[in-house]
LOGU-536768 format. One record per residue (C-alpha): x, y, z; residue number from 1. Coordinates in Angstrom, 1 decimal, padded with zeros to 4 digits. Last residue first. Layout:
# residues N
- X Y Z NUM
...
END
This chain:
# residues 705
- -044.7 005.3 -009.5 705
- -044.9 003.9 -005.9 704
- -042.0 005.0 -003.7 703
- -040.3 003.2 -000.8 702
- -038.8 000.6 -003.1 701
- -037.7 -002.7 -001.5 700
- -034.1 -003.8 -000.7 699
- -032.6 -007.3 -000.8 698
- -030.6 -007.3 -004.1 697
- -029.2 -010.8 -004.8 696
- -030.1 -010.9 -008.5 695
- -030.8 -007.5 -009.8 694
- -033.9 -005.4 -008.8 693
- -036.6 -004.9 -011.4 692
- -036.7 -001.8 -013.6 691
- -039.6 000.6 -014.0 690
- -037.3 003.7 -013.9 689
- -038.5 004.6 -010.4 688
- -038.2 001.0 -009.4 687
- -034.5 001.1 -010.1 686
- -034.0 004.2 -007.9 685
- -036.3 002.8 -005.2 684
- -034.4 -000.5 -005.1 683
- -031.1 001.3 -004.4 682
- -032.7 003.5 -001.8 681
- -034.1 000.4 -000.2 680
- -030.6 -001.1 000.1 679
- -029.6 001.8 002.3 678
- -032.3 001.3 004.9 677
- -036.0 002.1 005.3 676
- -037.9 002.0 008.6 675
- -040.4 004.7 007.6 674
- -043.9 004.6 006.1 673
- -046.2 006.3 003.6 672
- -043.6 008.5 002.1 671
- -044.4 012.1 000.9 670
- -042.1 013.0 -002.0 669
- -039.1 015.3 -002.3 668
- -037.0 012.8 -000.4 667
- -034.8 013.1 002.7 666
- -033.1 010.1 004.3 665
- -030.7 010.4 007.1 664
- -028.2 008.0 008.6 663
- -028.5 005.8 011.7 662
- -025.7 005.8 014.2 661
- -026.7 003.9 017.4 660
- -028.9 001.4 015.7 659
- -025.9 000.4 013.5 658
- -023.8 -000.7 016.5 657
- -020.5 001.3 016.4 656
- -017.9 002.5 014.0 655
- -019.7 005.9 013.7 654
- -017.1 008.1 015.3 653
- -016.1 011.5 016.8 652
- -012.7 011.8 018.5 651
- -011.0 010.3 015.4 650
- -007.4 011.6 016.0 649
- -006.8 012.7 019.5 648
- -007.9 012.2 023.1 647
- -009.5 008.8 023.4 646
- -009.4 007.7 027.0 645
- -008.4 004.1 027.7 644
- -009.8 000.6 027.5 643
- -008.3 -002.9 027.6 642
- -004.9 -001.8 028.9 641
- -001.5 -003.3 028.1 640
- -001.7 -002.9 024.3 639
- -002.4 -005.9 022.1 638
- -001.9 -005.1 018.4 637
- -003.9 -006.6 015.5 636
- -004.3 -003.8 013.1 635
- -007.7 -002.8 014.5 634
- -006.4 -003.3 018.0 633
- -003.9 -000.5 017.6 632
- -006.4 001.8 015.9 631
- -008.7 001.4 018.9 630
- -012.1 -000.1 018.6 629
- -014.9 002.3 019.5 628
- -016.8 003.6 022.5 627
- -018.8 006.8 023.3 626
- -022.1 005.5 022.1 625
- -022.3 001.7 022.2 624
- -020.0 -000.6 020.2 623
- -021.3 -003.1 017.7 622
- -018.9 -006.0 017.5 621
- -019.5 -008.1 014.4 620
- -018.8 -011.8 015.2 619
- -017.6 -014.6 012.9 618
- -015.9 -012.1 010.5 617
- -017.4 -012.6 007.0 616
- -015.9 -014.7 004.2 615
- -018.4 -017.5 004.7 614
- -021.2 -015.0 004.1 613
- -020.1 -014.2 000.6 612
- -022.8 -015.8 -001.5 611
- -025.7 -014.1 000.2 610
- -027.3 -013.4 003.6 609
- -025.9 -011.6 006.6 608
- -027.4 -010.9 010.1 607
- -027.6 -014.2 011.8 606
- -024.6 -015.9 010.3 605
- -022.6 -012.8 011.1 604
- -023.3 -013.4 014.8 603
- -023.9 -009.9 016.2 602
- -022.4 -008.3 019.3 601
- -024.7 -005.6 020.4 600
- -024.4 -002.4 022.5 599
- -020.8 -003.1 023.5 598
- -019.2 -000.7 026.1 597
- -021.7 -001.2 029.0 596
- -021.0 001.5 031.5 595
- -019.3 000.7 034.8 594
- -017.6 004.2 035.0 593
- -013.9 003.7 034.7 592
- -013.9 -000.1 034.5 591
- -015.9 000.1 031.3 590
- -018.1 -002.9 031.2 589
- -018.2 -006.0 029.0 588
- -021.5 -007.9 029.3 587
- -022.3 -007.7 025.6 586
- -018.8 -008.9 024.9 585
- -019.1 -011.8 027.4 584
- -022.3 -013.1 025.9 583
- -021.1 -012.8 022.3 582
- -017.8 -014.5 023.1 581
- -019.6 -017.5 024.7 580
- -022.1 -017.8 021.8 579
- -019.2 -017.7 019.3 578
- -017.4 -020.4 021.2 577
- -020.5 -022.6 021.3 576
- -021.0 -022.2 017.5 575
- -017.3 -023.1 016.8 574
- -017.0 -026.2 018.8 573
- -018.1 -028.7 016.1 572
- -016.3 -026.8 013.4 571
- -013.1 -027.4 015.4 570
- -011.1 -024.4 016.8 569
- -007.4 -025.0 016.2 568
- -006.7 -023.0 013.1 567
- -003.1 -022.6 011.9 566
- -003.9 -021.9 008.2 565
- -007.3 -020.4 009.1 564
- -010.2 -022.1 007.4 563
- -009.7 -025.8 008.0 562
- -009.5 -025.3 011.8 561
- -011.0 -022.0 012.8 560
- -009.0 -019.4 014.6 559
- -012.3 -017.6 015.3 558
- -012.6 -014.1 013.9 557
- -013.7 -010.9 015.5 556
- -014.7 -007.9 013.4 555
- -015.6 -004.3 014.2 554
- -012.8 -002.0 013.4 553
- -010.5 -004.4 011.5 552
- -008.8 -007.5 012.8 551
- -009.6 -009.3 016.0 550
- -008.5 -012.7 017.3 549
- -010.1 -015.9 018.6 548
- -009.0 -019.4 019.7 547
- -005.2 -018.9 020.1 546
- -003.1 -021.8 021.5 545
- -001.3 -023.1 018.4 544
- -001.6 -019.7 016.9 543
- 000.9 -018.3 019.4 542
- 000.6 -014.7 018.3 541
- 003.5 -012.4 017.6 540
- 003.5 -011.6 013.9 539
- -000.1 -011.5 012.7 538
- -001.5 -010.4 016.0 537
- 001.0 -007.6 016.6 536
- 002.4 -007.6 020.1 535
- 002.6 -004.5 022.3 534
- 002.0 -006.4 025.5 533
- 003.0 -009.8 026.9 532
- 005.7 -011.3 024.8 531
- 008.4 -013.8 025.5 530
- 006.2 -016.9 025.5 529
- 004.4 -016.1 022.2 528
- 001.0 -014.4 022.7 527
- -002.3 -016.2 023.4 526
- -005.6 -014.9 022.2 525
- -008.7 -016.4 023.8 524
- -007.3 -016.3 027.3 523
- -009.6 -013.6 028.7 522
- -006.7 -011.2 029.1 521
- -005.6 -011.8 025.5 520
- -009.1 -011.4 024.1 519
- -009.4 -008.1 026.0 518
- -006.0 -006.9 024.6 517
- -007.3 -007.9 021.2 516
- -010.3 -005.7 021.7 515
- -008.4 -002.6 022.7 514
- -011.2 -000.3 023.3 513
- -011.1 003.5 022.8 512
- -013.0 005.9 025.0 511
- -014.5 009.3 024.3 510
- -016.0 008.5 020.9 509
- -018.8 010.9 020.3 508
- -021.6 009.8 018.0 507
- -022.3 010.1 014.3 506
- -024.8 009.3 011.5 505
- -024.6 006.7 008.7 504
- -024.5 006.4 004.9 503
- -026.2 009.7 004.4 502
- -029.1 010.4 002.0 501
- -030.6 013.2 000.0 500
- -033.0 012.1 -002.7 499
- -034.6 014.2 -005.5 498
- -037.0 012.5 -007.9 497
- -037.1 014.9 -010.8 496
- -040.5 016.5 -011.6 495
- -039.4 020.1 -010.8 494
- -036.3 019.9 -013.0 493
- -033.1 020.6 -010.9 492
- -031.6 024.1 -010.7 491
- -033.3 025.5 -007.7 490
- -032.8 022.2 -005.8 489
- -029.0 022.2 -006.4 488
- -028.3 025.7 -005.1 487
- -030.5 025.1 -002.0 486
- -028.8 021.9 -001.2 485
- -025.4 023.6 -001.4 484
- -026.5 026.2 001.1 483
- -027.6 023.5 003.5 482
- -024.3 021.7 003.0 481
- -022.5 024.8 004.2 480
- -024.8 025.0 007.2 479
- -023.7 021.5 008.2 478
- -020.1 022.4 007.7 477
- -020.5 025.5 009.9 476
- -022.1 023.4 012.7 475
- -018.9 021.2 012.5 474
- -016.7 024.3 012.8 473
- -018.1 025.9 015.9 472
- -015.8 024.2 018.3 471
- -012.7 025.2 016.2 470
- -014.0 028.8 016.2 469
- -013.8 028.9 020.0 468
- -010.0 029.0 020.0 467
- -008.3 026.0 021.7 466
- -006.9 026.8 025.1 465
- -009.4 024.6 026.9 464
- -008.3 021.6 024.9 463
- -010.9 018.9 024.7 462
- -009.5 015.4 024.0 461
- -011.3 013.8 027.0 460
- -014.5 015.3 025.6 459
- -016.1 017.8 027.9 458
- -019.3 016.7 029.5 457
- -022.4 016.7 027.3 456
- -024.8 019.7 027.4 455
- -024.6 020.3 023.6 454
- -025.3 016.6 022.8 453
- -025.1 016.3 019.0 452
- -022.6 019.1 018.2 451
- -020.1 018.0 020.9 450
- -017.5 020.8 020.9 449
- -013.7 020.7 020.6 448
- -013.4 016.9 020.7 447
- -015.7 016.6 017.7 446
- -013.1 018.2 015.3 445
- -011.4 015.2 013.6 444
- -014.1 012.6 013.1 443
- -016.9 015.2 012.6 442
- -014.7 016.9 010.0 441
- -014.1 013.6 008.3 440
- -017.8 013.0 007.8 439
- -019.3 016.4 007.1 438
- -018.3 017.9 003.7 437
- -017.5 014.6 001.9 436
- -020.2 015.0 -000.7 435
- -021.0 012.2 -003.1 434
- -022.9 013.0 -006.3 433
- -025.3 010.5 -007.9 432
- -027.0 011.2 -011.2 431
- -029.8 009.3 -013.0 430
- -031.1 010.8 -016.2 429
- -034.6 010.8 -017.7 428
- -035.0 014.6 -017.8 427
- -031.5 016.1 -018.0 426
- -028.6 016.5 -015.6 425
- -025.5 017.9 -017.2 424
- -025.6 021.2 -015.4 423
- -026.2 019.5 -012.1 422
- -023.2 017.2 -012.5 421
- -021.0 020.2 -013.6 420
- -022.1 022.2 -010.6 419
- -021.3 019.2 -008.3 418
- -017.8 019.0 -009.8 417
- -017.1 022.6 -009.1 416
- -018.5 022.3 -005.6 415
- -016.3 019.3 -004.9 414
- -013.1 021.2 -005.7 413
- -014.3 024.0 -003.4 412
- -014.8 021.4 -000.8 411
- -011.2 020.1 -001.0 410
- -009.8 023.6 -000.8 409
- -011.9 024.4 002.2 408
- -010.7 021.2 003.8 407
- -007.2 022.5 003.5 406
- -008.0 025.7 005.4 405
- -009.8 023.7 008.1 404
- -006.7 021.5 008.5 403
- -004.3 024.4 008.8 402
- -006.6 026.1 011.3 401
- -007.0 022.8 013.2 400
- -003.3 022.5 013.7 399
- -001.2 020.6 011.2 398
- 002.0 018.9 012.3 397
- 000.3 017.1 015.2 396
- 000.4 013.7 013.5 395
- -003.4 013.5 013.7 394
- -003.7 016.8 011.8 393
- -001.2 015.7 009.2 392
- -003.1 012.5 008.8 391
- -006.5 014.1 008.5 390
- -005.6 015.9 005.4 389
- -009.0 015.8 003.6 388
- -008.3 014.1 000.2 387
- -010.1 010.8 001.0 386
- -010.2 009.1 -002.4 385
- -007.2 010.6 -004.2 384
- -008.4 012.0 -007.5 383
- -008.6 015.6 -006.4 382
- -009.3 017.9 -009.4 381
- -007.4 019.4 -012.3 380
- -009.3 021.3 -014.9 379
- -013.1 021.1 -014.6 378
- -014.6 020.7 -018.1 377
- -011.6 019.3 -020.0 376
- -010.6 017.4 -016.9 375
- -013.9 015.6 -016.8 374
- -013.1 014.4 -020.4 373
- -009.6 013.2 -019.4 372
- -011.0 011.3 -016.4 371
- -013.8 009.9 -018.6 370
- -011.3 008.3 -020.9 369
- -011.1 005.1 -018.9 368
- -014.8 004.5 -019.1 367
- -015.2 004.4 -016.3 366
- -013.0 006.4 -013.9 365
- -010.0 006.2 -011.6 364
- -007.7 004.1 -013.8 363
- -004.0 004.5 -013.3 362
- -001.4 006.9 -014.7 361
- -004.2 009.4 -015.6 360
- -003.2 011.9 -018.3 359
- -005.6 014.8 -017.9 358
- -006.8 013.4 -014.6 357
- -003.4 013.8 -012.9 356
- -003.1 011.0 -010.3 355
- -002.6 012.6 -007.0 354
- 000.7 013.0 -005.2 353
- -000.2 013.2 -001.5 352
- -000.2 016.8 -000.5 351
- 003.0 018.7 -000.1 350
- 003.8 020.5 003.2 349
- 006.5 023.1 003.8 348
- 008.4 024.1 007.0 347
- 011.5 026.4 006.9 346
- 012.5 027.1 010.5 345
- 013.3 030.6 011.8 344
- 011.6 031.6 009.5 343
- 009.7 030.4 006.5 342
- 006.6 028.8 008.0 341
- 003.6 026.7 007.1 340
- 004.1 026.8 003.3 339
- 001.4 024.8 001.7 338
- 001.8 022.8 -001.6 337
- -000.7 021.1 -003.7 336
- 000.3 018.0 -005.7 335
- 000.1 016.6 -009.2 334
- 001.2 013.4 -011.0 333
- 002.2 012.5 -014.5 332
- 003.8 009.2 -015.2 331
- 006.4 009.5 -017.9 330
- 007.2 006.8 -020.4 329
- 009.7 006.8 -023.3 328
- 010.9 010.2 -022.2 327
- 014.6 009.3 -022.6 326
- 014.5 006.7 -019.8 325
- 011.4 004.8 -018.6 324
- 009.4 005.6 -015.4 323
- 010.2 009.3 -015.4 322
- 007.9 011.0 -012.9 321
- 006.3 014.1 -014.5 320
- 005.1 017.1 -012.6 319
- 001.9 019.0 -012.2 318
- 001.4 021.7 -009.5 317
- -002.2 022.0 -008.5 316
- -003.1 025.4 -007.0 315
- -001.0 026.5 -004.1 314
- -002.3 026.9 -000.7 313
- -001.5 030.0 001.4 312
- -000.4 030.1 005.1 311
- 003.0 031.6 004.5 310
- 002.8 033.5 001.2 309
- 002.9 031.6 -002.0 308
- 004.3 032.0 -005.6 307
- 003.6 029.0 -007.7 306
- 005.3 026.9 -010.4 305
- 004.6 024.2 -012.9 304
- 006.6 022.1 -015.4 303
- 009.7 024.1 -014.5 302
- 011.8 025.4 -017.4 301
- 015.0 026.9 -016.0 300
- 015.1 024.8 -012.9 299
- 018.0 026.4 -011.1 298
- 021.4 025.7 -009.7 297
- 023.2 025.6 -013.0 296
- 020.7 023.2 -014.5 295
- 018.1 021.2 -012.5 294
- 015.7 019.5 -014.8 293
- 011.9 019.8 -014.9 292
- 009.3 019.3 -012.3 291
- 008.1 021.8 -009.7 290
- 009.2 025.4 -009.1 289
- 008.1 027.0 -005.8 288
- 008.5 030.8 -005.3 287
- 008.3 031.6 -001.6 286
- 007.0 034.5 000.4 285
- 007.4 035.4 004.1 284
- 008.9 038.8 003.2 283
- 012.5 040.1 003.4 282
- 014.9 037.6 001.8 281
- 012.2 036.0 -000.4 280
- 012.7 032.3 -000.5 279
- 013.3 030.4 -003.7 278
- 012.1 026.8 -003.6 277
- 013.2 024.1 -006.1 276
- 011.4 020.8 -006.4 275
- 012.7 018.0 -008.7 274
- 010.5 015.0 -009.4 273
- 010.9 011.6 -008.0 272
- 010.3 007.9 -008.9 271
- 010.2 005.7 -005.8 270
- 012.4 002.8 -004.8 269
- 014.9 005.2 -003.2 268
- 013.7 004.6 000.3 267
- 011.0 001.9 000.3 266
- 009.0 000.0 -002.3 265
- 007.7 -003.4 -001.2 264
- 008.5 -006.2 -003.6 263
- 005.7 -008.7 -004.4 262
- 005.3 -007.9 -008.1 261
- 009.1 -007.4 -008.7 260
- 010.3 -003.8 -008.6 259
- 012.6 -002.1 -011.1 258
- 010.0 -001.3 -013.7 257
- 007.6 000.2 -011.2 256
- 009.9 002.7 -009.7 255
- 007.1 003.5 -007.3 254
- 005.0 006.6 -008.2 253
- 005.7 010.0 -006.6 252
- 008.5 011.2 -004.4 251
- 009.0 015.0 -004.3 250
- 012.5 016.3 -004.5 249
- 014.6 018.9 -002.8 248
- 016.7 022.0 -003.4 247
- 015.9 024.9 -001.1 246
- 017.1 028.4 -001.8 245
- 017.4 031.8 000.1 244
- 019.3 031.4 003.3 243
- 020.6 034.7 004.5 242
- 024.3 035.4 005.0 241
- 024.6 037.6 001.9 240
- 026.5 034.9 -000.1 239
- 024.1 034.9 -003.0 238
- 023.4 031.1 -002.8 237
- 022.7 030.9 000.9 236
- 021.2 027.4 001.1 235
- 018.2 026.3 003.2 234
- 018.7 022.7 004.1 233
- 016.2 019.9 003.9 232
- 014.9 017.0 005.8 231
- 012.2 015.1 003.9 230
- 009.7 013.2 006.0 229
- 007.3 011.1 003.9 228
- 004.3 011.4 006.2 227
- 002.2 009.1 008.4 226
- 004.5 010.1 011.2 225
- 005.5 007.6 013.9 224
- 009.0 008.9 014.4 223
- 009.8 012.1 012.6 222
- 011.1 014.0 015.6 221
- 012.8 017.2 014.3 220
- 016.1 017.7 016.1 219
- 016.9 020.8 014.0 218
- 014.1 022.1 011.9 217
- 015.1 022.2 008.2 216
- 011.7 021.1 007.1 215
- 009.8 019.3 004.3 214
- 006.8 017.2 005.1 213
- 005.4 015.0 002.4 212
- 001.8 013.6 002.4 211
- 001.1 009.9 002.0 210
- -002.6 009.2 001.2 209
- -004.5 005.9 001.0 208
- -001.3 004.4 -000.5 207
- -000.5 003.2 -004.0 206
- 002.4 005.8 -004.3 205
- 000.4 007.6 -006.9 204
- -002.5 008.2 -004.5 203
- -005.0 005.5 -003.8 202
- -008.8 005.5 -004.4 201
- -010.5 004.1 -001.3 200
- -013.0 006.9 -001.0 199
- -014.0 008.0 -004.5 198
- -014.1 006.4 -007.9 197
- -015.5 008.4 -010.8 196
- -018.2 006.7 -012.8 195
- -019.7 007.4 -016.3 194
- -021.6 004.3 -017.3 193
- -019.9 001.9 -019.7 192
- -018.7 -000.2 -016.8 191
- -015.7 -002.1 -015.5 190
- -015.5 -001.9 -011.7 189
- -013.4 001.1 -010.6 188
- -010.4 000.0 -008.6 187
- -011.6 001.6 -006.5 186
- -015.4 001.7 -006.1 185
- -015.5 001.8 -002.3 184
- -016.8 005.4 -002.2 183
- -018.5 006.8 -005.3 182
- -016.8 010.0 -006.3 181
- -019.3 011.0 -009.0 180
- -021.8 008.6 -010.6 179
- -023.4 009.5 -013.9 178
- -026.2 007.5 -015.5 177
- -027.9 008.0 -018.9 176
- -030.7 005.4 -018.7 175
- -030.8 003.1 -021.6 174
- -031.8 -000.1 -019.7 173
- -028.2 -001.4 -019.7 172
- -027.2 001.9 -018.2 171
- -029.6 001.6 -015.4 170
- -028.6 -002.0 -014.4 169
- -024.9 -000.9 -014.7 168
- -025.5 002.1 -012.5 167
- -027.1 -000.1 -009.8 166
- -023.8 -001.9 -009.3 165
- -024.1 -005.7 -010.0 164
- -022.7 -007.8 -007.2 163
- -019.4 -008.7 -005.5 162
- -016.9 -006.1 -004.3 161
- -013.3 -007.4 -004.5 160
- -012.3 -004.6 -007.0 159
- -009.8 -005.8 -009.5 158
- -006.0 -005.6 -009.6 157
- -004.3 -005.8 -012.9 156
- -003.5 -009.2 -014.4 155
- 000.0 -010.6 -014.2 154
- 002.8 -010.0 -016.8 153
- 005.1 -007.7 -014.8 152
- 008.1 -006.3 -016.8 151
- 011.1 -005.9 -014.6 150
- 014.1 -004.2 -016.1 149
- 017.7 -005.2 -015.3 148
- 018.5 -006.4 -018.8 147
- 015.2 -008.3 -019.0 146
- 013.2 -009.7 -016.1 145
- 009.8 -011.0 -017.0 144
- 007.0 -011.0 -014.5 143
- 004.2 -013.1 -012.9 142
- 006.3 -014.9 -010.3 141
- 004.8 -013.1 -007.3 140
- 001.3 -014.0 -008.3 139
- -000.7 -011.7 -006.1 138
- -003.5 -012.8 -003.8 137
- -006.0 -011.0 -001.6 136
- -007.5 -008.8 -004.3 135
- -008.3 -005.2 -003.1 134
- -011.5 -003.8 -001.6 133
- -011.1 -005.1 001.9 132
- -007.5 -004.0 002.3 131
- -005.6 -006.7 004.2 130
- -004.9 -007.1 007.9 129
- -002.6 -010.1 008.7 128
- -004.1 -013.2 010.4 127
- -001.5 -015.2 008.4 126
- -003.2 -017.7 006.1 125
- -006.7 -016.4 007.0 124
- -005.7 -013.0 005.5 123
- -007.9 -010.5 007.4 122
- -010.3 -007.9 006.2 121
- -009.9 -004.2 006.6 120
- -012.2 -001.2 005.9 119
- -014.9 -003.7 007.0 118
- -017.3 -006.3 005.8 117
- -017.2 -006.0 002.0 116
- -018.4 -009.3 000.5 115
- -021.3 -008.0 -001.7 114
- -023.9 -010.5 -000.7 113
- -023.1 -011.2 003.0 112
- -022.3 -007.5 003.3 111
- -026.0 -006.6 002.6 110
- -027.1 -006.2 -001.0 109
- -028.6 -003.3 -003.0 108
- -025.3 -003.3 -004.9 107
- -024.2 000.3 -004.8 106
- -026.2 001.1 -001.6 105
- -024.8 -001.8 000.4 104
- -021.4 -001.0 -001.0 103
- -021.8 002.5 000.4 102
- -022.5 001.1 003.8 101
- -019.6 -001.3 003.8 100
- -017.0 001.2 002.5 99
- -018.3 003.8 004.9 98
- -018.4 001.7 008.1 97
- -021.7 001.1 009.8 96
- -021.0 -002.6 010.7 95
- -023.7 -003.6 010.0 94
- -025.1 -001.2 007.3 93
- -027.2 001.9 007.9 92
- -030.9 002.4 008.4 91
- -032.1 005.8 007.2 90
- -033.8 008.1 009.7 89
- -036.6 010.2 008.4 88
- -037.3 013.4 006.4 87
- -040.1 013.4 003.9 86
- -041.4 015.8 001.2 85
- -042.5 019.5 001.2 84
- -041.7 020.0 004.9 83
- -038.4 018.0 004.8 82
- -037.3 019.9 001.7 81
- -038.1 023.3 003.3 80
- -036.3 022.3 006.5 79
- -033.3 021.2 004.5 78
- -033.2 024.5 002.7 77
- -033.7 026.5 005.9 76
- -030.7 025.0 007.8 75
- -029.9 027.5 010.5 74
- -033.5 027.8 011.7 73
- -032.9 026.4 015.1 72
- -035.4 023.6 014.5 71
- -033.5 022.7 011.2 70
- -030.2 022.8 013.2 69
- -031.6 020.4 015.8 68
- -033.1 018.1 013.3 67
- -029.8 017.9 011.4 66
- -027.8 017.2 014.5 65
- -030.2 014.4 015.4 64
- -030.4 013.0 011.9 63
- -026.6 012.7 011.5 62
- -024.8 013.5 008.2 61
- -021.8 011.2 007.9 60
- -021.2 011.1 004.2 59
- -023.7 013.2 002.2 58
- -024.9 011.3 -000.8 57
- -026.9 013.6 -003.0 56
- -029.1 011.7 -005.4 55
- -030.7 013.0 -008.6 54
- -033.3 010.9 -010.3 53
- -034.8 011.7 -013.6 52
- -038.4 011.8 -014.8 51
- -039.2 008.7 -016.8 50
- -038.4 008.5 -020.5 49
- -035.1 006.7 -019.7 48
- -037.0 003.6 -018.7 47
- -038.9 003.5 -022.0 46
- -035.6 003.2 -023.8 45
- -034.0 005.4 -026.5 44
- -031.9 007.7 -024.5 43
- -030.4 011.0 -025.7 42
- -027.7 013.0 -024.1 41
- -026.8 016.6 -024.4 40
- -023.5 018.5 -024.8 39
- -020.5 016.2 -024.9 38
- -019.1 014.5 -021.8 37
- -018.9 011.0 -023.2 36
- -019.1 012.1 -026.8 35
- -015.5 011.3 -027.8 34
- -015.4 008.4 -025.3 33
- -017.7 006.3 -027.5 32
- -015.3 006.4 -030.4 31
- -012.6 004.7 -028.3 30
- -009.1 006.1 -029.0 29
- -006.2 003.7 -029.3 28
- -002.7 004.8 -030.2 27
- -002.3 007.4 -027.5 26
- -003.6 005.0 -024.9 25
- -001.0 002.4 -025.5 24
- 001.8 004.0 -023.5 23
- -000.6 004.7 -020.7 22
- -001.6 001.0 -020.6 21
- 001.8 000.2 -019.0 20
- 001.2 002.8 -016.3 19
- -002.3 001.3 -015.7 18
- -000.9 -002.1 -014.9 17
- 001.7 -000.5 -012.7 16
- -000.8 001.5 -010.7 15
- -002.9 -001.6 -010.2 14
- 000.2 -003.4 -009.0 13
- 000.8 -000.6 -006.5 12
- -002.7 -001.1 -005.1 11
- -002.0 -004.7 -004.5 10
- 001.3 -003.8 -002.7 9
- -000.5 -001.4 -000.4 8
- -003.2 -003.8 000.4 7
- -001.0 -006.4 002.1 6
- 000.2 -009.5 000.3 5
- -000.8 -013.2 000.1 4
- 001.7 -015.2 -001.9 3
- 001.5 -017.3 -005.0 2
- 004.5 -019.2 -006.3 1
END
């Protein structure tokens, strides 16, 4: 039997495959990995004799904000680079979502070629959202059950992205290529080049990031949290009337050898590690012990430990999760801890459990051993793809100060990796380094102050009681990247081609649109008889009457006969229905102010080319400035209203029409023209080394050698 499954299950299967391989890794050592991060690299090809290329990919950097700050004099290194070379807008993908945009860059194709159209795709059998990067089918019967143990026999998950990554073209030509934290490259596609996967890389649970919240707060409301909520008690072990000890556990990887391939883990289906916290009776200080066995009320030999004051972050605390008894297989994870309060309520945060790079339980690099080799140089580092803790902030458990302090930890981690990448860069090399310094911070902090339109009205999410420093934070992140740019440039060879790029820019999102609610009110999406609002499209839709539905941030699909399992729209009627929807969407006005909410609704057949066009949404909805699809509608829900104020969460956005959110391109060369896009950067890198573009690539070089 084969069944379609959501992204979380597919990710878990990847973790399982890697866990099994962990037992074999000690017996097989590839000779090539021994020198993977050794000192010096030699290339034998003519391509590698060219001056090298170093690319900084800065997620979310906006050209308008950058220009303002250069004009103000607060970004001198960017201003110098722009004066010596070229600064211009860079066309983004359609839609301008990070996994789509970075896939354009990786492959040199548009989405019709590489097949990544959104963070989420839909399963045509059910209308259910599925992860765009993960396989859509799992063989539920691919396992052997033996004495209560489940041994899956299916293949590990592979990345759905189609096309040849530029690093493989370069490596084949003899160019030493290193790619750090590339978004959308999880699971990492097989390669002999050094790559570290970035955005999209799961934690050890197989999720995009599940943090843990420990508290003894009475009447704590855990509903709707994106966390693993762990209620605890503070025990008084010495009998002095003051609580001093917390016994708890941290959940890590799923119990992979007791779950069938299509089972969802829940409750006790996770492996766990012991956590013991000693609380100082007088000061707001705790002693955290992680991993190891509880004996006589203590962990005598913890695997890692930390002493923290309230408001401090721990270093990485490693711990083993026992997958097989008697130490036959342990999966090593790691987490950072943050104590928010000790009294009167004990409140502690643990980050999502990251894969420990020294002994990775699932592949996050190519070759596989690259993670261990990076660890030799860097120590532990974030392996989860989007490590900034946006979930705790959205949940209201972190305030902005908590969030900003956590972001500082993430960025320090990235600084160390960037330093390594620059140190290793030699003439003839190609290196890409991804920086997350700006994107998520613009998403989360925009409501406090609009950095793009200083005279704009207050955002609906603006809090007049918020401290001014929260409104200044985004400018601070831009200035931080400027300092980073200065450090990199002074260390690169003078003849290296240096490219700074962003995948998209940013705009405010003051209103959120429930597209499925609009489809419902217009009669295109019909709910079951007893439902009117609050339905989920993949559960509660009457597919026998539904002609169109939305899944993802920008995609609308026809319920097409022969494609969707319950499709009712004939091929003969499809084009007319698409035209009708496009016309109505582009005329859609905000009832609050009469503004047009959709800048452009594009027919996928008109904007995409390549082998994957048939898998695309039928319409790509490009919102105008201030508007974006709601999270509810993205997952298929149909709230009562069509549009409402956007007050929390992602209050800045780029999930709009591509012309509204172009990225930036800076090059230390004078360019003769503008109008370039992400695929042109790919073509330029290959052209620089004298290499032709691979099959299906659509970009053109903007530099002549």
